[in-house]
DRENLOMAR-579362 format. One record per residue (C-alpha): residue number from 1; residue in three letters; x, y, z. Coordinates in Angstrom, 2 decimals. Layout:
% residues N
(NUM "Ala" (X Y Z))
...
END
This chain:
% residues 372
(1 "Met" (234.62 23.17 127.23))
(2 "Ser" (237.71 25.37 126.85))
(3 "Ile" (240.45 24.23 124.51))
(4 "Leu" (242.94 26.73 125.90))
(5 "Leu" (245.82 25.75 128.19))
(6 "Asp" (246.54 27.69 131.36))
(7 "Glu" (250.01 29.05 132.19))
(8 "Gly" (251.03 26.00 134.20))
(9 "Gln" (250.05 23.63 131.42))
(10 "Gln" (251.86 25.75 128.84))
(11 "Ala" (254.96 25.60 131.04))
(12 "Ile" (254.73 21.80 131.18))
(13 "Ala" (254.45 21.61 127.39))
(14 "Thr" (257.41 23.95 126.85))
(15 "Glu" (259.67 22.20 129.34))
(16 "Cys" (258.84 18.73 128.00))
(17 "Arg" (259.71 19.79 124.47))
(18 "Arg" (262.95 21.41 125.64))
(19 "Val" (264.11 18.36 127.57))
(20 "Leu" (263.19 15.83 124.90))
(21 "Glu" (264.63 17.79 122.00))
(22 "Ala" (267.91 18.12 123.90))
(23 "Arg" (268.10 14.37 124.56))
(24 "Ser" (266.70 12.93 121.33))
(25 "Asp" (269.02 11.23 118.85))
(26 "Lys" (267.94 10.12 115.40))
(27 "Gly" (270.86 7.70 115.13))
(28 "Arg" (269.80 5.99 118.35))
(29 "Leu" (266.24 5.60 117.06))
(30 "Leu" (267.45 4.19 113.74))
(31 "Gly" (269.48 1.60 115.62))
(32 "Leu" (266.45 0.51 117.63))
(33 "Leu" (264.61 -0.42 114.44))
(34 "Glu" (266.98 -3.32 113.94))
(35 "Gln" (266.80 -4.62 117.51))
(36 "Val" (264.06 -6.74 119.05))
(37 "Gly" (263.44 -6.24 122.75))
(38 "Ala" (265.26 -2.92 123.15))
(39 "Cys" (263.82 0.51 123.80))
(40 "Asp" (265.25 3.99 124.18))
(41 "Ala" (266.80 3.88 127.66))
(42 "Val" (267.51 7.62 127.54))
(43 "Phe" (263.82 8.41 127.10))
(44 "Arg" (262.86 5.89 129.76))
(45 "Asp" (265.30 7.42 132.26))
(46 "Thr" (264.13 10.91 131.35))
(47 "Ala" (260.49 9.99 131.97))
(48 "Val" (261.36 8.72 135.45))
(49 "Glu" (263.66 11.65 136.22))
(50 "Gln" (261.07 14.23 135.17))
(51 "Gly" (258.28 12.51 137.11))
(52 "Trp" (256.20 11.71 134.02))
(53 "Thr" (255.55 8.16 135.24))
(54 "Ala" (254.00 9.65 138.39))
(55 "Leu" (252.14 12.48 136.70))
(56 "Ala" (248.60 11.04 136.64))
(57 "Ile" (248.84 8.87 139.77))
(58 "Ala" (247.29 10.16 143.00))
(59 "Glu" (249.55 11.82 145.55))
(60 "Glu" (248.59 9.28 148.20))
(61 "His" (250.33 6.63 146.07))
(62 "Gly" (253.45 8.66 145.40))
(63 "Gly" (252.20 10.40 142.27))
(64 "Leu" (251.77 14.04 141.29))
(65 "Gly" (247.98 13.96 141.16))
(66 "Leu" (247.66 15.73 137.80))
(67 "Gly" (245.28 14.82 135.01))
(68 "Leu" (244.92 13.68 131.44))
(69 "Ile" (245.54 17.17 130.07))
(70 "Glu" (249.03 17.30 131.56))
(71 "Leu" (249.85 13.70 130.60))
(72 "Gly" (248.64 14.48 127.09))
(73 "Leu" (251.07 17.38 126.83))
(74 "Val" (253.94 15.08 127.78))
(75 "Ala" (252.76 12.54 125.20))
(76 "Gln" (252.56 15.26 122.55))
(77 "Ala" (256.16 16.25 123.21))
(78 "Ala" (257.18 12.58 123.14))
(79 "Gly" (255.43 12.11 119.81))
(80 "Gly" (257.32 15.05 118.38))
(81 "Val" (260.67 13.32 118.94))
(82 "Ile" (259.35 9.81 118.10))
(83 "Ala" (260.07 8.65 121.65))
(84 "Gly" (261.55 5.18 121.61))
(85 "Ala" (259.64 3.66 124.52))
(86 "Pro" (255.93 2.88 124.94))
(87 "Phe" (255.41 2.96 128.69))
(88 "Leu" (253.62 6.27 129.30))
(89 "Thr" (250.32 5.36 127.62))
(90 "Val" (249.86 1.76 128.73))
(91 "Gly" (251.37 2.49 132.14))
(92 "Tyr" (248.75 5.18 132.64))
(93 "Gly" (246.00 2.80 131.55))
(94 "Ala" (247.08 0.07 133.94))
(95 "Ala" (247.46 2.52 136.83))
(96 "Arg" (243.97 3.86 136.12))
(97 "Val" (242.46 0.37 136.39))
(98 "Leu" (244.32 -0.33 139.64))
(99 "Ala" (243.23 3.00 141.11))
(100 "Glu" (239.58 2.38 140.22))
(101 "Ala" (239.23 -1.36 140.86))
(102 "Gly" (242.25 -2.59 142.80))
(103 "Ser" (242.09 -3.50 146.46))
(104 "Ala" (244.02 -1.45 148.98))
(105 "Glu" (246.68 -4.17 149.05))
(106 "Val" (247.04 -4.21 145.26))
(107 "Gln" (247.22 -0.43 145.10))
(108 "Ala" (249.82 -0.27 147.85))
(109 "Ala" (251.89 -2.96 146.17))
(110 "Trp" (251.98 -1.50 142.67))
(111 "Leu" (250.94 2.15 142.33))
(112 "Pro" (253.94 3.60 144.24))
(113 "Arg" (256.28 1.43 142.17))
(114 "Leu" (254.65 2.53 138.93))
(115 "Ala" (254.86 6.17 140.01))
(116 "Ser" (258.56 5.92 140.86))
(117 "Gly" (259.39 4.05 137.67))
(118 "Glu" (260.63 1.06 139.63))
(119 "Ala" (258.05 -1.09 137.83))
(120 "Thr" (256.31 -0.83 134.47))
(121 "Ala" (252.88 -2.00 133.39))
(122 "Thr" (250.90 -2.67 130.26))
(123 "Val" (247.33 -3.35 129.21))
(124 "Ala" (246.29 -6.46 127.28))
(125 "Phe" (242.68 -6.04 126.15))
(126 "Ala" (242.67 -6.79 122.42))
(127 "Glu" (242.25 -10.10 120.63))
(128 "Gly" (242.48 -10.29 116.86))
(129 "Asn" (241.02 -7.11 115.38))
(130 "Ala" (238.81 -6.42 118.41))
(131 "Pro" (240.24 -3.86 120.88))
(132 "Leu" (237.72 -4.96 123.51))
(133 "Pro" (236.15 -8.31 122.49))
(134 "Pro" (232.72 -9.05 124.03))
(135 "Arg" (233.83 -12.56 124.99))
(136 "Pro" (237.63 -12.80 125.17))
(137 "Thr" (239.21 -16.23 124.70))
(138 "Thr" (241.60 -15.70 127.60))
(139 "Val" (240.11 -17.31 130.73))
(140 "Phe" (240.53 -16.52 134.43))
(141 "Ala" (239.42 -19.24 136.86))
(142 "Ala" (240.39 -20.26 140.38))
(143 "Gly" (243.01 -17.53 140.58))
(144 "Arg" (244.73 -18.64 137.35))
(145 "Leu" (244.91 -17.08 133.90))
(146 "Thr" (245.07 -19.11 130.70))
(147 "Gly" (245.23 -17.94 127.08))
(148 "Val" (247.18 -15.77 124.67))
(149 "Lys" (247.21 -12.02 124.08))
(150 "Glu" (248.89 -11.09 120.81))
(151 "Gly" (250.85 -7.96 119.94))
(152 "Val" (250.79 -6.43 123.42))
(153 "Val" (252.47 -3.03 123.57))
(154 "Ala" (255.46 -3.05 125.98))
(155 "Gly" (254.82 -6.76 126.51))
(156 "Leu" (258.53 -7.56 126.29))
(157 "Ala" (259.50 -5.38 129.23))
(158 "Ala" (256.49 -4.76 131.48))
(159 "Asp" (256.38 -6.25 134.98))
(160 "Ile" (252.59 -6.52 135.23))
(161 "Ala" (249.63 -6.46 132.88))
(162 "Val" (245.94 -5.72 133.25))
(163 "Val" (244.23 -8.37 131.13))
(164 "Trp" (240.73 -8.56 129.66))
(165 "Ala" (239.51 -12.15 130.20))
(166 "Met" (236.46 -14.30 130.83))
(167 "Asn" (235.51 -15.30 134.36))
(168 "Glu" (232.49 -17.48 135.15))
(169 "Gly" (230.75 -16.50 131.93))
(170 "Glu" (231.39 -12.76 132.31))
(171 "Pro" (234.17 -10.52 131.01))
(172 "Ala" (236.62 -9.43 133.70))
(173 "Leu" (239.70 -7.36 134.37))
(174 "Val" (242.52 -9.25 136.04))
(175 "Leu" (246.02 -8.33 137.17))
(176 "Val" (248.88 -10.69 136.34))
(177 "Glu" (252.61 -10.53 136.95))
(178 "Leu" (254.36 -11.20 133.65))
(179 "Ser" (257.06 -13.27 135.30))
(180 "Gly" (254.46 -16.02 135.02))
(181 "Ala" (253.91 -15.53 131.28))
(182 "Thr" (255.77 -16.64 128.19))
(183 "Arg" (256.80 -13.64 126.09))
(184 "Asn" (257.21 -14.20 122.37))
(185 "Pro" (258.79 -11.15 120.68))
(186 "Val" (257.10 -9.66 117.63))
(187 "Asp" (259.73 -8.53 115.12))
(188 "Gly" (258.03 -5.65 113.32))
(189 "Phe" (258.73 -2.33 111.64))
(190 "Asp" (258.68 -0.32 114.90))
(191 "Asn" (260.53 -2.51 117.37))
(192 "Ser" (260.96 0.09 120.11))
(193 "Arg" (257.26 -0.41 120.92))
(194 "Leu" (258.34 -3.76 122.47))
(195 "Tyr" (255.44 -5.78 121.04))
(196 "Ala" (255.08 -9.32 122.34))
(197 "Asp" (252.62 -12.20 122.27))
(198 "Leu" (251.90 -13.07 125.90))
(199 "Ala" (251.02 -16.71 126.61))
(200 "Phe" (249.51 -17.57 129.98))
(201 "Ala" (249.38 -21.16 131.22))
(202 "Glu" (247.69 -21.22 134.62))
(203 "Ala" (249.51 -18.00 135.57))
(204 "Pro" (248.62 -16.67 139.05))
(205 "Ala" (246.38 -13.61 138.71))
(206 "Thr" (244.10 -11.35 140.74))
(207 "Leu" (240.52 -10.43 139.88))
(208 "Leu" (239.94 -6.66 139.74))
(209 "Ala" (236.43 -6.31 138.31))
(210 "Arg" (233.83 -8.41 136.53))
(211 "Gly" (230.68 -8.00 134.47))
(212 "Glu" (229.26 -4.63 133.43))
(213 "Ala" (231.46 -2.77 135.90))
(214 "Ala" (234.53 -4.31 134.28))
(215 "Arg" (233.26 -3.52 130.78))
(216 "Ala" (232.53 0.12 131.64))
(217 "Leu" (235.93 0.57 133.27))
(218 "Ala" (237.76 -1.14 130.40))
(219 "Leu" (236.06 1.08 127.81))
(220 "Asp" (236.82 4.21 129.85))
(221 "Val" (240.49 3.23 130.19))
(222 "Leu" (240.72 2.34 126.50))
(223 "Ala" (239.30 5.76 125.62))
(224 "Arg" (241.72 7.51 127.96))
(225 "Met" (244.68 5.67 126.44))
(226 "Ala" (243.36 6.58 122.99))
(227 "Val" (243.41 10.26 124.00))
(228 "Val" (247.02 9.95 125.17))
(229 "Thr" (247.92 8.23 121.90))
(230 "Ala" (246.09 10.96 119.97))
(231 "His" (248.29 13.55 121.68))
(232 "Glu" (251.35 11.55 120.65))
(233 "Gln" (250.09 11.40 117.07))
(234 "Thr" (249.44 15.15 117.09))
(235 "Gly" (252.98 15.81 118.30))
(236 "Gly" (254.40 13.72 115.47))
(237 "Ala" (252.19 15.42 112.89))
(238 "Glu" (253.21 18.86 114.15))
(239 "Thr" (256.90 17.99 113.85))
(240 "Leu" (256.40 16.74 110.30))
(241 "Leu" (254.53 19.93 109.42))
(242 "Thr" (257.50 21.98 110.61))
(243 "Ile" (260.00 19.78 108.74))
(244 "Ala" (257.97 20.03 105.52))
(245 "Arg" (257.60 23.80 105.83))
(246 "Asp" (261.29 24.39 106.51))
(247 "Tyr" (262.31 22.23 103.56))
(248 "Ala" (259.81 23.91 101.24))
(249 "Val" (261.17 27.39 101.92))
(250 "Thr" (264.83 26.40 101.45))
(251 "Arg" (264.78 23.82 98.62))
(252 "Lys" (264.74 25.50 95.23))
(253 "Ala" (263.54 24.30 91.84))
(254 "Phe" (263.35 26.33 88.64))
(255 "Gly" (264.93 29.25 90.43))
(256 "Gln" (262.47 29.57 93.33))
(257 "Pro" (261.63 27.79 96.62))
(258 "Ile" (259.39 24.78 96.05))
(259 "Gly" (257.04 26.26 98.65))
(260 "Ala" (256.04 28.82 96.03))
(261 "Phe" (254.34 26.14 93.97))
(262 "Gln" (250.65 25.61 94.69))
(263 "Ser" (250.92 21.83 94.86))
(264 "Val" (253.34 22.20 97.78))
(265 "Lys" (252.00 25.22 99.65))
(266 "His" (248.42 23.96 99.53))
(267 "Arg" (249.52 20.62 100.91))
(268 "Ile" (251.34 22.28 103.82))
(269 "Ala" (248.33 24.52 104.50))
(270 "Glu" (246.08 21.44 104.62))
(271 "Leu" (248.48 19.77 107.06))
(272 "Tyr" (248.30 22.83 109.31))
(273 "Gly" (244.52 22.54 109.40))
(274 "Leu" (244.65 18.82 110.25))
(275 "Val" (247.16 19.39 113.05))
(276 "Glu" (245.14 22.19 114.65))
(277 "Ile" (241.89 20.22 114.47))
(278 "Ala" (243.61 17.24 116.09))
(279 "Arg" (245.17 19.43 118.78))
(280 "Ala" (241.82 21.01 119.68))
(281 "Asn" (240.08 17.63 119.79))
(282 "Cys" (242.81 16.21 122.04))
(283 "Ile" (242.60 19.04 124.56))
(284 "His" (238.79 18.90 124.53))
(285 "Ala" (238.73 15.15 125.17))
(286 "Ala" (241.35 15.37 127.95))
(287 "Ala" (239.43 18.21 129.62))
(288 "Leu" (236.19 16.22 129.52))
(289 "Ala" (237.93 13.23 131.09))
(290 "Asp" (239.34 15.33 133.91))
(291 "Ala" (235.93 16.93 134.50))
(292 "Ala" (233.95 13.69 134.29))
(293 "Asp" (230.99 13.65 136.67))
(294 "Gly" (230.33 9.92 136.52))
(295 "Thr" (226.89 10.30 134.88))
(296 "Ser" (225.89 8.36 131.78))
(297 "Asn" (225.66 11.60 129.84))
(298 "Gly" (229.14 12.66 130.97))
(299 "Thr" (230.54 9.26 130.02))
(300 "Ala" (228.94 9.39 126.58))
(301 "Asn" (230.27 12.90 125.95))
(302 "Phe" (233.78 11.82 126.87))
(303 "Leu" (233.65 8.74 124.63))
(304 "Ile" (232.48 10.89 121.71))
(305 "Ala" (235.27 13.38 122.35))
(306 "Ala" (237.84 10.58 122.66))
(307 "Ala" (236.71 9.09 119.35))
(308 "Asp" (236.93 12.54 117.72))
(309 "Ala" (240.47 13.01 119.02))
(310 "Arg" (241.56 9.54 117.96))
(311 "Ile" (240.13 9.80 114.45))
(312 "Ser" (241.40 13.32 113.71))
(313 "Ala" (244.87 12.66 115.16))
(314 "Thr" (245.26 9.45 113.17))
(315 "Glu" (244.31 11.26 109.97))
(316 "Ala" (246.69 14.12 110.78))
(317 "Tyr" (249.71 11.89 111.49))
(318 "Asp" (249.13 9.52 108.58))
(319 "Thr" (248.68 12.40 106.16))
(320 "Ala" (251.65 14.35 107.51))
(321 "Ala" (253.94 11.30 107.29))
(322 "Arg" (252.94 10.65 103.70))
(323 "Asp" (252.99 14.26 102.51))
(324 "Cys" (256.25 15.18 104.22))
(325 "Val" (258.02 12.35 102.38))
(326 "Gln" (256.39 13.46 99.13))
(327 "Ile" (257.50 17.08 99.59))
(328 "His" (261.09 15.94 100.14))
(329 "Gly" (261.08 13.89 96.97))
(330 "Gly" (263.78 11.22 96.57))
(331 "Ile" (265.71 12.25 99.68))
(332 "Gly" (262.60 11.69 101.76))
(333 "Val" (262.80 7.91 101.44))
(334 "Thr" (266.45 7.56 102.45))
(335 "Trp" (267.43 5.82 105.68))
(336 "Glu" (269.59 8.73 106.87))
(337 "Gln" (266.83 11.33 106.47))
(338 "Gly" (264.79 9.46 109.05))
(339 "Leu" (261.32 10.45 107.85))
(340 "His" (260.46 6.76 107.77))
(341 "Leu" (260.71 6.80 111.57))
(342 "His" (257.58 8.93 111.61))
(343 "Met" (255.97 6.80 108.90))
(344 "Arg" (256.53 3.67 110.97))
(345 "Arg" (255.30 5.29 114.19))
(346 "Ala" (252.22 6.68 112.45))
(347 "Arg" (251.28 3.15 111.38))
(348 "Ser" (252.02 1.67 114.82))
(349 "Leu" (249.94 4.23 116.70))
(350 "Ala" (247.11 3.92 114.18))
(351 "Ile" (246.36 0.38 115.40))
(352 "Glu" (247.20 0.66 119.11))
(353 "Gln" (244.15 1.20 121.34))
(354 "Gly" (241.86 0.16 118.50))
(355 "Asn" (241.95 0.99 114.82))
(356 "Leu" (239.90 3.66 113.07))
(357 "Leu" (237.04 1.27 112.30))
(358 "Phe" (236.50 0.68 116.02))
(359 "Trp" (236.46 4.37 116.92))
(360 "Glu" (234.34 5.34 113.92))
(361 "Asp" (231.76 2.69 114.87))
(362 "Leu" (231.78 3.84 118.50))
(363 "Leu" (231.30 7.45 117.42))
(364 "Val" (228.42 6.62 115.09))
(365 "Asp" (226.73 4.42 117.72))
(366 "His" (226.81 7.21 120.30))
(367 "Leu" (225.72 9.93 117.89))
(368 "Thr" (222.78 7.86 116.62))
(369 "Gly" (221.81 6.70 120.11))
(370 "Glu" (222.21 3.00 119.37))
(371 "Val" (224.17 2.43 122.57))
(372 "Ala" (221.33 3.77 124.71))
END
C-alpha cells in the first residue's frame, strides 16, 4: 500500500494548514482551559465553512464523498494548531454508523445536517476503562435508553449520540437525541474537548444494529476514529518537533546554540524518526480503510494498521510534548509559552478511542491469530 499522497491530497493538506495557522490564537486556547462547556467557535466555524464536516459523508447526503485519507489530513492540520473543538473525529464516527446501519429515514434526517454543520454528533461506546465493553451496562429496551456513559467527547454540545448498549441480551448500536439526556460537565485539564457524563433515563432512542453485526461495525468505527485521532496526534508532534528545533538553533549556552550539544540534537533527531513513523502508519491505515474490500482478511489488515497508527502516534505526541518542554528548560513550563497546551492535548488524545493497552492487545491478538 502506498504511503505517498497525490497532488490533490497534498493541496488539501497545504490549504488546511494555511487556513488554520492564520486563524489560530494561543491566547484564545489558553482561555478555554479555564472554561467548562466552551469550545473554539472560530475553529468550529472554519470547519463548517471549509466543508470539513461534509468531507467524508456521501454526496447523496450533502457531503463531499471523500475518504479517511483526506479527513486525516484535515485532522493532522487541526492537531498542529491544537484545535479547540472535538467534533471532526466523533462526528465522522457517528456519520459512519448512520451511513452503514441507519434506515433511509434516519439517514435523511441526520446526515445532511451533519454534513452542513447544522447538527453535531458524538459516539458513546466506552464504559470504565473498556473502549468497547462486551456487555455494556447501558440498556436499550422498548425504544428507550437507560444508563450512564462517562467522559463522552463533545458530550456537552452534541445534538445526537450513537451509543453502545445492551438490547435483549445482545450488544447493540442505538441512536439517541441528547435533548433527552442529562449532561454532567467534566471539569478537566483540556476543557475544550467538551467532556460530559451522559445520563439516560428512559430516553427515546432508535435501534441501528444488534449482535455480531453491531459489534463488527462498532469496532470498525472505533478503529477509523482512532486513525483520525492518530493523524491529529501526528500533527501535534510535528509542530512540537519544529518548535524544539527552532529553539535549539537560536538559544545559546556556553557561547553556542544548544542544538550543538548531543543531548539536545539526538533528542530532536529521535523525535523526527517518531513523527515520520507515525505519519507513514497513519497514511497506510487510512489508505487500507478507503480500499477495504469487506473480507475478513481485509478487515484484519485494517485493524492491524489502525492499531499501528494509534500506538506510534501516541508515542510520538507524548514524547514530543515531554521533550519539547525539556529542551526549553524553565521557560517551557510557563503559562504564556503554551507548551502545556500540547502536553494536555497529548494526554487527552491518548485515552480517547481507547488507551494504548487496548490497541496493543488488539494488535497482539490479530498478529498471533487469537481472534480467528
